[in-house]
Structures are given as structure tokens and as C-alpha cells.
C-alpha positions in Angstrom: 72.3 116.7 99.8 71.5 113.0 99.6 68.3 114.3 101.9 67.5 116.2 99.2 68.4 113.6 96.8 66.0 111.3 98.8 62.8 113.8 98.9 63.1 114.1 94.7 63.2 110.2 93.9 60.2 109.3 96.4 58.3 112.9 96.2 59.4 113.9 92.7 60.2 110.7 91.0 58.3 112.2 87.6 60.8 114.8 87.7 63.7 112.3 87.9 62.1 109.9 85.4 61.7 112.6 82.8 65.2 114.2 83.1 66.8 110.5 82.4 64.2 110.1 79.3 65.4 113.6 78.3 69.0 113.2 78.4 68.8 109.6 76.7 66.6 111.0 73.9 68.9 113.8 72.9 71.6 111.2 73.0 70.2 108.6 70.7 69.4 111.6 68.3 72.4 113.0 67.9 75.2 110.8 69.2 77.2 109.2 66.6 77.3 105.2 66.0 80.3 103.8 68.1 81.9 102.2 64.9 81.8 106.0 63.9 84.0 107.4 66.3 85.9 104.6 66.9 90.1 104.6 66.2 92.4 101.9 67.1 95.4 103.9 65.0 98.6 102.8 66.8 100.8 104.9 65.2 98.8 108.0 65.3 98.8 107.3 68.6 102.5 107.9 69.7 104.3 111.2 70.3 105.5 112.6 67.3 109.3 112.2 68.2 108.7 108.3 68.3 110.8 106.5 65.6 107.7 104.6 63.7 105.8 108.3 63.5 109.4 109.9 61.9 109.6 106.9 59.6 106.1 106.9 58.3 106.7 110.5 57.6 109.5 110.4 55.9 108.4 107.7 54.1 105.3 109.5 53.0 107.8 112.5 51.8 110.6 110.1 50.2 108.5 107.4 48.5 104.8 108.6 48.8 104.3 105.7 46.4 105.5 103.2 48.6 104.7 105.0 51.9 102.2 101.7 52.8 101.0 101.3 56.6 100.8 97.4 56.3 100.6 94.5 54.1 98.6 91.8 52.7 100.5 89.1 51.6 99.0 86.3 49.0 100.7 83.3 49.4 100.7 80.4 46.7 102.5 77.1 47.4 102.9 74.0 46.2 103.9 71.8 49.3 105.8 68.8 47.4 107.3 69.9 44.1 108.3 73.2 42.5 106.0 75.9 40.9 105.5 75.2 37.5 105.5 77.7 34.6 101.8 77.2 34.4 101.5 77.8 38.2 103.3 81.0 38.1 101.2 82.2 35.0 98.3 81.7 37.1 99.6 83.6 40.2 100.3 86.4 37.7 96.8 86.7 36.1 95.5 86.2 39.7 97.5 89.7 40.6 96.6 91.5 37.7 92.9 91.0 37.9 93.5 91.7 41.8 95.0 94.9 41.0 92.3 96.0 38.1 90.0 95.0 41.0 91.6 96.9 43.6 92.0 100.6 41.4 87.8 100.1 40.8 87.6 100.2 45.0 89.1 103.5 45.9 88.3 102.6 49.6 90.5 99.8 49.7 93.5 101.8 50.1 95.8 99.5 47.3 99.1 101.5 47.3 100.6 99.3 44.8 101.4 95.4 44.2 104.4 93.8 44.3 104.8 90.2 42.7 107.4 87.9 41.4 107.4 89.8 38.1 108.0 93.0 39.8 111.5 94.9 39.1 114.3 94.6 41.8 111.9 93.0 44.2 110.3 89.9 42.5 113.6 87.5 42.4 112.9 87.9 46.3 109.2 86.8 46.4 109.8 83.1 45.4 111.3 80.5 48.1 111.8 76.9 48.2 111.1 75.1 51.2 114.0 74.2 53.8 113.8 70.9 53.3 114.0 71.5 49.3 110.3 69.3 48.3 108.2 72.6 47.7 107.8 76.2 46.5 105.9 79.3 47.0 105.6 82.8 45.6 104.4 85.8 47.2 102.5 88.9 45.9 102.4 91.4 48.5 99.8 94.3 48.1 100.4 97.7 50.0 97.6 99.4 51.9 97.3 103.1 53.1 95.9 102.4 56.7 98.2 101.0 59.5 97.5 97.7 60.6 94.9 97.9 63.2 92.9 101.2 61.8 89.4 100.5 61.0 90.2 101.7 57.3 92.4 98.5 56.9 89.8 96.2 58.5 87.3 97.2 56.5 89.7 96.3 53.7 91.2 93.0 54.7 87.0 92.1 54.6 86.6 93.2 51.1 89.6 91.1 49.9 89.0 88.1 51.8 85.7 88.3 50.1 86.6 88.7 46.9 89.2 85.8 47.5 85.9 83.4 48.4 84.7 84.3 44.7 87.0 83.2 43.0 87.5 80.1 40.7 89.1 77.3 41.8 93.3 76.8 42.3 95.2 74.7 40.1 95.0 71.1 41.5 98.0 71.1 44.4 98.0 74.8 44.1 97.2 76.2 47.9 96.5 79.5 48.6 96.2 81.6 52.1 97.4 84.7 53.4 98.5 87.0 56.1 101.0 90.3 56.4 100.4 93.0 58.7 97.4 93.8 57.7 95.7 90.5 58.0 97.1 90.4 61.3 95.4 93.5 62.2 91.9 92.9 60.7 92.4 89.5 62.7 92.9 91.0 66.0 90.1 93.6 65.6 87.5 90.9 64.3 88.8 88.7 67.6 88.3 91.9 69.9 84.7 92.3 68.3 84.0 88.6 69.2 85.1 89.1 72.6 83.6 92.1 73.0 80.2 90.3 71.8 80.5 87.1 73.8 81.7 89.3 77.1 78.8 91.2 77.0 76.2 88.3 76.9 78.5 86.2 79.6 78.6 88.9 81.6 74.6 90.2 81.7 73.8 86.2 82.1 76.3 85.6 84.8 75.0 88.7 86.8 71.6 87.8 86.1 71.9 84.4 87.4 74.2 85.8 90.9 71.5 88.2 91.7 69.0 85.3 91.4 71.0 83.1 93.8 71.5 86.4 95.9 68.1 87.5 96.5 65.7 85.0 95.2 63.3 87.8 94.5 62.9 88.1 90.8 61.7 91.6 90.8 64.6 92.8 93.4 67.3 91.3 91.3 65.9 92.9 88.3 66.5 96.3 89.9 70.3 96.3 89.7 69.9 94.9 85.6 67.7 97.3 84.5 69.7 100.1 86.2 72.9 99.1 85.1 71.9 98.1 81.7 70.5 101.5 80.9 74.1 103.2 82.2 76.0 101.3 79.9 73.6 102.3 77.1 73.6 105.7 77.8 77.4 105.6 78.8 78.0 104.6 75.1 76.0 107.1 74.0 77.7 109.7 76.0 81.5 108.7 75.0 80.4 108.4 71.1 79.1 112.2 72.0 82.0 113.5 73.5 84.5 111.9 71.4 82.7 114.0 67.9 82.4 117.2 70.2 85.9 117.3 71.4 87.1 116.2 67.6 85.0 119.5 66.5 86.5 121.4 68.7 89.7 120.7 68.6 89.8 121.5 64.7 87.9 124.5 65.0 90.0 126.0 67.9 93.2 124.2 66.2 93.7 122.2 69.8 94.7 119.0 69.4 94.4 118.7 72.9 91.0 119.1 73.3 90.7 115.9 71.2 88.9 112.6 73.1 88.9 109.4 71.0 87.1 106.3 71.4 89.0 102.9 71.3 87.2 99.7 70.1 88.5 97.4 73.1 87.0 100.4 75.5 83.5 98.7 75.2 85.0 95.7 76.8 85.7 97.9 80.1 82.5 99.5 79.9 80.7 96.4 80.4 82.3 94.6 82.6 83.3 97.2 85.2 79.8 99.0 84.9 78.0 95.5 85.6 80.6 95.0 87.9 80.9 97.9 89.9 77.4 99.4 89.3 75.9 96.5 90.4 77.7 96.3 93.8 76.0 100.2 94.2 72.4 98.7 94.0 73.5 96.1 96.1 74.8 98.0 99.2 71.3 100.4 98.7 69.4 97.5 98.8 71.5 95.7 101.5 70.7 99.2 103.7 66.9 99.3 102.6 66.5 95.5 103.5 68.4 96.7 107.0 66.2 99.2 107.9 63.0 97.2 107.3 64.3 94.7 109.6 64.6 97.3 112.1 61.2 98.4 111.7 61.1 101.1 109.9 58.3 101.9 107.5 59.2 101.5 103.6 59.4 105.3 103.1 61.7 105.8 105.7 63.8 102.7 105.2 64.2 104.1 101.6 64.9 107.8 102.8 67.6 106.4 105.5 69.2 104.2 102.8 69.9 106.9 100.6 70.8 109.2 103.1 73.5 107.2 105.0 74.4 104.5 101.5 74.6 107.8 99.6 78.2 109.2 100.9 79.6 106.2 100.9 78.9 105.2 97.7 80.4 108.5 95.9 83.2 108.1 97.9 84.0 104.3 97.3 83.2 105.5 93.3 85.2 108.3 93.4 88.3 106.6 94.6 87.5 104.2 91.1 87.2 107.2 88.8 89.9 109.1 90.3 92.2 106.1 90.0 91.3 105.4 86.4 91.1 109.6 85.9 95.2 109.4 86.6 95.2 107.8 83.5 94.6 111.4 81.5 98.3 111.7 82.1 99.4 108.7 79.8 101.5 109.4 76.8 100.0 106.9 75.2 96.9 108.0 73.4 94.8 104.2 74.0 95.2 104.6 77.5 95.0 108.3 77.7 91.3 108.3 76.6 90.1 104.3 78.0 90.7 105.4 81.5 88.5 108.9 81.6 85.6 106.9 79.4 85.7 104.2 81.9 85.4 106.8 84.6 82.6 109.0 82.9 80.7 105.5 82.8 80.7 104.7 86.2 80.3 108.6 87.2 76.7 107.8 85.1 75.9 104.1 86.4 76.8 106.0 90.3 74.1 108.4 89.3 71.6 106.3 87.8 72.1 103.8 91.3 71.3 106.9 93.8 68.2 107.6 91.3 66.9 105.2 89.1 67.1 102.0 91.6 65.7 103.6 94.8 62.7 104.9 92.5 62.3 101.7 91.3 61.9 100.3 95.2 60.0 103.3 95.9 57.2 102.1 92.8 57.5 98.6 93.8 56.8 98.7 97.2 56.7 95.3 99.1 56.0 93.5 95.9 59.5 94.0 95.2 60.6 90.9 97.5 58.2 88.4 95.8 57.6 85.4 96.7 59.1 86.3 100.2 57.7 88.6 102.5 59.5 92.1 103.0 61.7 92.2 106.1 60.4 93.6 109.3 61.0 93.5 113.2 59.8 91.5 115.9 58.7 93.5 118.6 61.2 92.7 121.5 63.7 90.7 119.1 67.6 91.9 118.9 67.7 94.6 116.4 71.6 93.8 116.2 70.6 89.8 115.1 67.7 90.7 113.0 70.3 93.3 111.2 72.6 90.4 110.6 70.1 87.6 109.9 69.3 89.8 106.8 73.1 89.6 105.6 73.9 87.1 103.4 76.7 84.2 104.7 76.0 85.5 107.9 77.2 83.0 110.1 80.3 82.3 107.8 81.2 85.6 108.6 80.8 85.8 111.9 82.8 82.6 112.4 86.0 84.5 110.0 85.7 87.7 112.5 85.6 85.8 115.4 89.0 83.9 114.4 90.4 87.3 113.1 90.4 88.9 116.5 91.5 86.4 118.6 94.7 85.4 116.4 95.8 88.3 114.4 99.3 87.9 114.5 99.1 84.5 113.3 96.3 85.2 110.8 98.4 88.1 109.4 101.6 85.5 109.3 100.1 82.7 107.3 98.3 84.9 105.0 101.3 86.8 104.1 103.9 83.6 103.8 101.0 81.8 101.0 100.9 85.4 99.2 104.7 87.0 99.2 106.1 83.8 96.7 103.4 84.5 94.4 104.1 88.4 94.6 107.9 87.6 93.9 107.1 85.5 90.9 104.7 88.4 89.8 107.2 91.1 90.2 109.6 89.1 87.8 107.0 88.3 84.8 107.9 89.9 81.4 105.8 91.8 79.1 104.4 90.2 75.7 103.8 92.3 72.8 103.7 89.8 69.9 100.2 90.4 67.9 100.3 86.7 66.8 100.7 85.2 69.7 97.0 87.1 70.8 95.6 85.1 67.9 94.0 81.5 67.9 96.1 79.0 65.5 93.0 79.0 63.0 93.1 82.8 62.2 93.9 83.1 58.5 97.1 85.7 59.4 98.6 82.9 61.7 97.8 80.1 59.2 99.6 82.1 56.3 102.7 83.5 58.8 103.1 79.4 59.4 103.3 78.7 55.7 105.9 81.9 55.1 108.3 80.3 57.6 108.6 77.2 55.5 109.8 79.2 52.3 111.5 82.7 53.7 112.3 84.3 56.9 109.1 85.0 58.6 110.2 88.6 59.1 108.9 89.0 55.3 105.4 89.2 56.9 106.4 93.0 57.3 109.9 94.1 56.6 111.2 97.4 58.7 112.0 100.5 56.7 115.1 102.2 58.2 114.8 105.6 56.6 117.2 108.3 56.5 117.3 112.0 55.8 121.0 114.0 55.2 120.3 117.2 53.3 124.3 117.2 52.8 124.6 113.9 51.1 123.2 113.3 47.4 122.8 109.1 47.5 122.8 108.5 44.0 126.5 110.6 43.8 129.1 107.7 43.9 130.0 109.2 47.9 125.9 108.7 48.4 126.0 104.8 47.3 129.9 103.7 49.3 127.9 105.4 52.5 124.7 103.3 51.7 126.9 100.4 51.0 128.6 100.8 54.1 125.4 101.2 56.1 124.1 98.0 54.8 126.9 96.2 55.8 126.3 97.4 59.4 122.8 96.7 59.5 123.4 92.9 58.0 125.7 92.6 60.9 122.8 93.1 63.7 122.3 89.8 65.1 118.7 88.8 63.9 118.8 90.1 60.7 118.3 87.7 57.9 118.4 90.2 55.0 119.4 94.0 54.4 117.9 95.4 50.8 119.2 98.8 49.8 120.5 100.7 46.8 123.4 98.7 46.7 122.2 95.4 47.7 118.5 95.6 46.3 118.2 91.7 46.2 119.4 91.2 49.7 122.5 89.8 48.9 126.1 91.3 47.1 126.4 91.7 43.6 129.5 89.7 42.3 132.5 90.9 41.3 132.2 92.8 37.4 135.0 90.7 36.7 133.0 87.3 37.2 130.4 88.4 35.4 129.6 87.6 31.6 128.3 90.5 29.6 124.5 90.0 29.8 124.6 89.6 33.5 126.7 93.2 33.7 124.0 94.7 31.8 121.1 93.0 33.6 123.0 94.1 36.7 123.0 97.8 35.9 119.1 97.4 34.8 118.6 96.4 38.3 120.4 99.1 40.0 119.2 101.7 37.9 115.7 100.2 38.8 116.8 100.3 42.4 117.0 104.0 42.2 113.5 104.6 42.2 112.8 101.9 45.2 115.6 103.1 47.2 116.4 107.2 46.4 113.5 109.6 46.6 114.1 110.3 42.9 110.6 112.0 42.7 109.7 113.1 46.3 106.2 114.7 47.2 108.5 117.6 48.2 111.3 118.7 45.8 114.0 119.9 48.5 114.0 116.2 49.5 115.0 114.5 46.2 118.1 112.5 46.6 118.2 113.7 50.2 116.1 110.7 51.6 117.2 106.8 51.2 116.1 103.5 52.9 116.9 100.1 53.8 114.7 97.4 53.8 115.2 95.0 56.8 113.9 91.5 57.1 114.4 89.9 60.3 114.8 86.1 61.0 111.5 86.0 63.6 108.2 86.9 63.8 107.9 90.6 62.9 105.7 90.8 66.6 108.0 88.9 68.5 110.6 90.2 71.4 113.4 89.0 69.5 112.7 91.2 66.5 112.2 93.4 69.2 115.5 92.7 70.8 117.0 93.3 67.1 115.1 96.6 66.6 117.0 98.2 69.3 119.8 96.8 68.0 119.2 98.7 64.8 118.6 101.9 66.4 121.9 101.3 68.0 123.8 101.0 64.8 121.4 103.8 63.1 122.5 105.9 66.2 126.2 105.3 66.1 126.4 105.5 62.2 125.1 109.5 62.6 128.0 110.7 64.9 130.7 112.0 63.3 132.7 109.7 60.9 129.6 107.5 60.8 128.3 107.1 57.0 125.1 108.8 57.5 126.6 111.9 59.8 124.8 115.3 59.3 121.5 113.1 59.1 119.0 115.3 60.0 116.1 112.3 60.1 116.0 108.7 60.8 112.8 106.9 61.1 111.7 103.5 61.2 108.4 102.4 59.4 106.6 99.1 59.9 105.0 97.0 62.2 107.6 96.1 64.1 108.9 99.9 65.0 104.9 100.2 66.1 104.9 97.5 68.2 108.7 98.8 69.9 107.6 102.3 70.2 104.5 100.4 71.6 106.3 98.9 74.2 108.4 102.1 74.8 105.7 104.4 75.2 103.4 101.5 77.8 106.6 101.3 79.8 106.9 104.9 80.0 103.3 104.6 81.1 103.4 102.2 83.4 106.0 103.5 85.6 104.4 106.9 86.0 100.8 105.2 86.5 102.1 102.7 89.0 103.0 106.0 91.2 100.1 108.4 90.3 97.5 106.0 90.7 98.9 104.8 93.7 99.6 108.3 95.2 96.1 109.4 94.1 94.5 106.8 95.8 96.0 107.2 99.1 95.8 111.1 99.2 91.6 110.2 98.9 92.0 107.4 101.6 93.8 109.9 104.1 91.2 112.3 103.4 88.5 110.0 103.8 89.9 108.1 106.8 92.3 110.2 108.2 94.4 107.4 109.3 97.7 108.0 107.3 99.2 104.4 108.8 96.2 102.3 108.1 96.1 104.0 104.7 99.1 103.4 103.7 98.6 99.2 105.1 95.2 99.4 102.9 97.7 100.4 99.8 100.2 97.5 100.6 97.4 94.6 100.6 96.2 95.6 97.1 99.7 95.9 95.5 100.4 92.7 97.4 97.1 91.2 95.8 98.0 92.6 92.4 101.2 90.8 92.4 99.9 87.6 94.1 97.6 87.8 91.1 99.7 88.5 88.1 102.4 85.8 89.5 99.4 83.0 89.7 98.2 84.3 86.2 101.6 83.4 85.0 101.9 80.5 86.5 98.5 79.3 84.7 98.9 80.5 81.2 102.5 79.7 80.8 101.4 76.1 82.2 98.9 76.2 79.6 100.8 77.3 76.3 101.3 75.3 73.7 102.9 76.0 70.6 105.8 76.3 67.8 107.2 79.8 69.8 108.2 79.5 73.6 106.1 81.1 76.2 107.1 84.6 75.7 105.3 86.3 78.5 101.7 87.7 79.7 100.6 90.2 77.3 101.0 94.0 78.2 98.0 95.0 78.8 97.7 92.3 81.5 99.5 93.8 84.0 99.1 97.7 83.3 94.8 97.4 83.4 95.4 94.7 86.7 97.2 97.5 88.4 94.9 100.1 87.6 91.7 98.4 88.5 92.7 96.7 91.2 94.2 99.5 93.3 90.9 101.2 92.6 88.2 98.7 93.0 90.3 97.2 95.9 90.6 100.6 98.1 86.5 100.7 96.9 85.6 97.6 99.3 88.4 98.9 101.6 86.5 102.0 102.4 83.2 100.4 102.3 84.3 97.9 105.3 86.6 100.6 107.3 83.7 103.0 107.2 81.7 100.3 108.9 85.4 99.6 111.1 85.4 103.5 112.4 81.4 103.1 113.4 81.3 100.3 114.9 84.6 100.6 116.8 83.5 104.3 118.5 80.7 102.4 120.0 82.3 98.8 120.7 86.0 99.5 120.7 88.7 98.4 118.3 88.6 94.3 118.6 84.7 94.2 119.3 83.9 96.7 116.6 86.2 95.2 113.9 84.7 91.6 114.7 81.3 93.6 114.0 82.3 95.4 110.9 83.5 92.3 109.1 80.5 90.2 110.1 78.0 93.2 109.0 79.5 94.0 105.6 80.9 90.3 104.8 78.0 89.1 103.4 77.1 91.8 100.9 81.0 92.8 100.2 81.3 89.1 99.3 78.2 89.1 97.3 79.3 92.6 95.3 83.1 90.8 95.1 81.6 87.7 93.3 79.9 89.6 90.8 82.8 92.1 90.2 84.7 88.6 89.6 82.6 87.1 87.5 81.8 90.0 85.3 85.6 90.2 84.5 86.0 86.5 84.3 83.3 86.8 81.4 86.2 87.8 79.7 87.4 84.6 79.7 84.9 83.8 76.8 86.8 86.0 74.4 88.7 84.7 71.3 92.2 87.2 72.4 94.6 85.2 74.3 95.3 89.1 75.6 91.4 89.1 77.3 91.5 85.8 78.6 94.6 86.3 80.4 93.4 90.1 82.0 90.0 88.6 82.6 91.6 85.9 84.7 93.8 87.9 86.1 91.3 90.4 87.3 88.6 87.6 88.4 91.4 86.4 90.8 92.5 89.7 92.1 89.1 90.7 92.8 88.6 87.1 94.7 91.7 87.4 96.7 90.6 91.1 97.6 87.5 89.9 98.7 88.0 86.6 100.1 91.4 87.5 101.7 92.7 91.3 102.2 89.6 93.0 103.1 87.6 90.6 105.3 91.2 89.2 106.8 94.7 90.8 106.0 92.8 94.0 107.3 90.9 93.5 110.1 94.2 91.5 111.6 96.3 94.7 110.9 93.6 97.0 112.3 93.6 95.1 116.0 97.6 94.6 115.7 98.2 98.3 114.7 95.8 99.0 118.0 97.8 97.3 120.5 101.2 98.9 119.0 99.7 102.7 117.6 96.8 104.4 117.4 96.5 106.8 114.2 93.5 107.3 114.5 92.1 110.9 115.1 90.9 112.1 118.3 87.3 111.2 118.9 84.9 114.3 118.7 81.2 114.5 120.5 79.4 112.0 119.4 75.9 114.0 117.1 72.3 113.4 118.8 70.3 111.8 116.5 66.4 112.6 117.5 64.1 109.9 118.2 62.1 108.3 114.9 58.6 109.4 115.0 55.8 106.4 115.4 54.8 104.9 111.6 52.3 103.1 110.4 53.2 99.7 109.2 52.2 97.4 106.5 49.2 96.2 108.7 48.5 99.4 109.9 50.0 99.2 113.0 52.3 101.7 114.3 55.6 100.7 115.7 57.3 103.1 118.1 61.0 103.0 117.3 63.7 103.2 120.2 66.2 106.5 119.7 68.9 105.5 117.3 72.1 105.3 118.8 74.6 106.3 115.9 78.3 107.3 117.1 80.0 108.1 113.9 82.9 110.3 114.0 82.7 113.3 112.5 85.7 112.6 109.9 84.1 110.1 108.6 80.5 111.4 108.6 81.3 114.4 106.3 83.1 112.6 104.2 81.7 109.6 103.3 78.2 109.6 105.6 77.2 106.3 108.0 77.2 103.6 105.6 75.3 101.2 108.3 73.7 103.3 111.4 72.1 101.5 114.3 
């Protein structure tokens, strides 16, 4: 196959170029814009039986007007005094003007606006500072879209623009905004800023590293142009796949066909393609330089490079693609779609590296090495040494390889002694699901949340709504009221709950006994409870069968709705609801119990990602191990390769935990690394780490067939050390570019990935792996029995650039068929 590809690139390069131009033109003509197919709605990505999905469904059925998925909270405060009647009048006018404006802007999706004048809830929206010196009032706009959806992001943008155009506030009155919708908006905005910053930093870094490695502008341009083109094509291809699959899923009523685009996927596509894709080009160019140094003509050197390196690149890329492809088995759709999207992008990058890159090498000829001369073979010189001289950092890696094969046991012991304690720390890390912790302190939602904390329970940012459907119980009846009162009492007893508002307790606190109220107070209380029926019972639901049979309980936590403390309190809420549903419980007979709100969505995110983590740890590891065994035919060595990468993963996680824990400063204690760090760090490191191990072990197997295990391992590390290290530096740099983002989660992930790649590049692959190979050879040998070496005919004399003919000695390639058939010869004498 690679012989055909080499011939096509060299003799029919115009066909290759035409195919790429045609495919790219079609994508640009018909592919939708990335922004138009992007979806980030977490709730819609959960399995249907999850509490947040059930809760949202019950809210839409029982309380269609109140079934908001997110909120914008306007906070007006006077820091050093109580709010005056004029202040409250100003806030009331602001709310009226805002609601009138929102009705004229239907795309905002504002379903209702609760103010201090609203029935039932209004009295709870004025709060006094804990020190008694200030007062604040809340106005809460309920939106249709969930807090991370694109629709909500656009709506909040419009609302913030509206606020910027408002007249000045009365002197001393301060306005801020927060709420789950603003949190989601700020996260999406920070994610977009991170994407842009990461893209620029990645390109600049790759250009700088390529210029340092090659010092030839044209040679550095080859991988840069190839991968930049691959990124653009990949983005269009992913968007097209999303549009086509969505259309087919709708037409054929097959939801499983649908493929969705996640906004943050762009970050992974950019950094993985510029990292791994550049690696593919570097290996091709390195082999091309090596073949030129051995005296081959440019034409033969390029052909040999494609034929020998092509198989190894396909195998190593296949490991990454299969590893990421395993994410298709995730329950959480965001993860399920991200893995295949990156795998598709890598496939496109690999194809470009094997066609576009050699095509540019062929067209540019000897000028590609300007301002230096092309590598060449000096007649009578040692070809092995000249080949080594063409590899960056040769002297260093010769010394390293010699040290490793002389003292393998000591090196293994010292390396493991350094990594194991860090791995233990990594294994004990906990995941953080707080959305506010992911944002910088100057974001509007974070500022608003800090204001709310001074006057209210911070849970008012986004109360959790427990929704109960019981077709056998009329919640308006005396019996139903008694059940609601008992349920309210149980929920209020849950640790971490600051307040519960329900039919019998609409203001979050029980009414005093009637005997203690005067006539006017009793009449006001009666009116309050009558109004509460419309808020807490499905009096006029969307479906008649639900009338009076669905009730809601607004639960306000005493902690940040996105924090671990709130998640723990929510878990106890679920236990309470489950116990109440059993015989003799107040809501026995309930056919539906759900939990709507942002805390429930985050809790379900934790539930689904935890399950996916355990599943992916096994599937990715098993899938990569099977590929390694199929390629290398050494089960014991392959098991050790998996072990070293997992050890590097845990050590990287441990170091990241220590670094960011010490850098953490804020009012809240350190809650752990973001949940995405451990998950994506594992998947990417296992896949990419084994990618480098395959390239090393391919050369080890080749060299040991000629020189024995010890000397063969030494030569393999010396030969591949420079180029794999260059690739590792580029990969680590591209991942490290995520540190330029504004999202804490991306910075943590970028740091851990960059660190993990560096550990793999400079410790696991050149030290732990070869040391084990040498030690294992003394204990056992799990390599397949050697087969008869194949004969490679002598090269025909080829004219060089100056017209002279060099006579090449017969090539001495002794490569086991097991590797030759699966990987191809990465390097050949």
C-alpha cells in the first residue's frame, strides 16, 4: 500500500492535490458553521432516567410557566444602609421596564420575572446583611434554556448589553448580576477565550520549536502547513458529520445516529492535531534526512521514507484513534461525541502527513534545507554514525542509552522510587464539579455570587426544585396538605439545607398558629396560601391528567449550588425522597420524583462521568493493550508498557494536585482538580504514551535482531531519542498552551497533559522501558521466535545532485515479520 502511495505522491502529485482541493471545496461549500451546530446543553446529554431530566420533564408538565432551566439574578444593594422606599421604587421600575423589553425580544426566552412585589416569593427577595449594615433586593428572570446552552449564552449577552445602556443608578445603590444562566454564560465566554488563546499559543509555539529543531524555514513550514490545513478540514468535516447525522436521525427516527458538536472539542482538535500531527510529519522528515545521509537520491529517499515510516505512523496513530474511539461507549453524550471527533481529526491529519507533507518535500527538492546543505553520505564514512549525526541531541541520547543498559536495575529502582509516591497522591485526588471555581474572580457571575452571600443563602443563586408526581394523591386536599407538610419537614431536616419553600410553607418558614395572629394577619396568611397553590401545585398543568397531582418543593442550600457541599446535601435529599416514597412514607405511591435545577444537573454530571470513568479506564486500557500485543507480539512487555503509562498518569495527576492546591487562593477551601482533568488526562496519556512506545519498540525489535537485546536496545534509544524527544516537546508544548486559557479546568488539564507527556518522553520511554527490556531479557524472553530474515536487493546506482553515481551497498535489513507486517520498518539500515 505504501509503495503505491509513494509512487502516487511522486509521479501523480497533481492527483493528490486535486483530491484534497476537491474535498476541501465541497466541505467549505456545504458544511455548516461550527457555531451553528455546537451544543453544550448538559441536561439534554444525560440518560432519560436521571433525576435532573425527570425533574425537568415534571416541571414542564406540571408547571409549564415556571419550567425555567436557568435564572438571571439582578442584585441591587445598598452596602451601608437599609434600602429606602425610593430604592425599592427604582428597582420595581427597572423590573417593569426589563420585562417589557424582554417581551419584545422573544429570542431571550424569559418566561417570568419574580420581584419583591411578586406574590408568595416576593417577601423572600429582600435580605439584610449578616452584620446588619446593608440591604439588598433580588429580581429573578427565569429563562427557557439550560445554563450552558448556546441559547442562554446569547440571551445573557443581550441582557448584559441592555444593562450597559441603562441610566445611572441612584447614588449609593449598586447593581450586579449572577444566577445559573450568568454562570453558564461566563463559562462559555471563558471557554471561547481559552479556545482563541490556545489556538494562537499553539501555532506560535509549534513554529518556534520547528525552527529550533530544523533551523530551515522551508523545512519547518512543511509540518506547519500540513497540520494547519488538517485542522481546518477537520473542523469542517466534524460540523458536516453533525449536520448529516442529525438529519438522518430525525428522518429515520433513530436518535442513536445523531452526532453532536461540543464547543470545547475545538480545543482538543487544535492541540491534539498540532501535537500528534506534527509528530507524524517529523518522523517522516527524520527518515527522509536519514536516507539522504545514507547516499540515496532525493527521489529514492522520499520513497523509502514513505514505505518504511508509513506503517509505523499508521500503527501509532491507530493506537490513539482506537483509544479515543473507546469514548463512544460513554453514557455522557459530551464525552461520547468528543472522542470520535478527535479520532476523525487525527485520521485526517495522518492522511495529510502521508500525502501533503511528502508532496511538498518532493516539490521543494534540495531547497527545503536552505540555508543549509542537504544531508549527504561521505564515501568511506560509517553510515551508522552519519545517520546518528542527523538525529538531534545525539550525544545526549547515546550517553543515556549506554547508562541505561549498563545499570538497568538501579535505574528502574530509582525511577520507580521517585514516581510511586507521586502516583499515590494522584490516586487519592478528588474531583471538583464546581462551576464557580472554574471561573476567574472578575467574572460577573462570581462577583454577583459574592454579593448574594452577604445577604442571602448562596443557594439562592439556583435553588433545587424537588418535584413529585402522585396520581393517587390530590395535593390540594387536606390529606395532600398534610403530606406536603410532612415532606417539607423531612427536607428541612437534611444537613446543608437552609430553607424549603412549599405549599404549606411558601415563605420558607412555617406560619404562626392562627391563635397568635390577628384578623388582618389571618386574612393575609389565607391569601398567601391560596396564591401558593398556583406556585406549588399543578393546578393548570399542560396535561389535564396531571392536575393537582404534581407538587414541588423549592430547596435552598446553605452553600454554593455548584459546590461539593451542595452535591453532598443533594445526595441526602435524594435519600430522603426515596425513603418518603416507601410504604408508610408521605409520598408513597409516587410514580415520578425528579430534581430540577443546576445543582441536580451538576450532580448528574458527576454521576454519569464517574460511571464513564470506570468504564473507560478498562476499555481504553484493554483496547490499547490488545493493539500493542497484535503489533509487538510480546504480551509481557506490552503489559509493562501499559503499567509505565498508567504510572506516569498517576504521577502527573499527583504533581498537578500539589501545584494547583498550593496556588489556590480564595474564600472557599481547595476542593480538588476539575473532573475533566483526571478523565481526559488518562485517555490521552494512555493513547499518546503508547504511540511513542510503539515507535521505540519497533526500533528495539529491529536492532536486537541484528545486535542482540542489550546492544540493540542501546542503539534503538540512541537512534530514536532525538526525534521522539522533539515530538514530545512539541506535544507537551501544544498541551501546555492550554495554560493561556482563562478557565481553571483548562489550565489544570493543560498543565497535567504537558507534564504527563514530558514524563513519558524523558523518563518512561527512554529509561523505564529500555531498562525493563534489558532486565526482562535476563529473566525471560516473551518475544516471538525469530523468522528467516528477508532479503533486500541491492540498490541500483543513482545519480546524485552533482551528476556523479554512488554505488550503494546492499541494504542489511533484518526485521522480524511480526513487526514488518503490522508496523513496517520505522528505520532500516
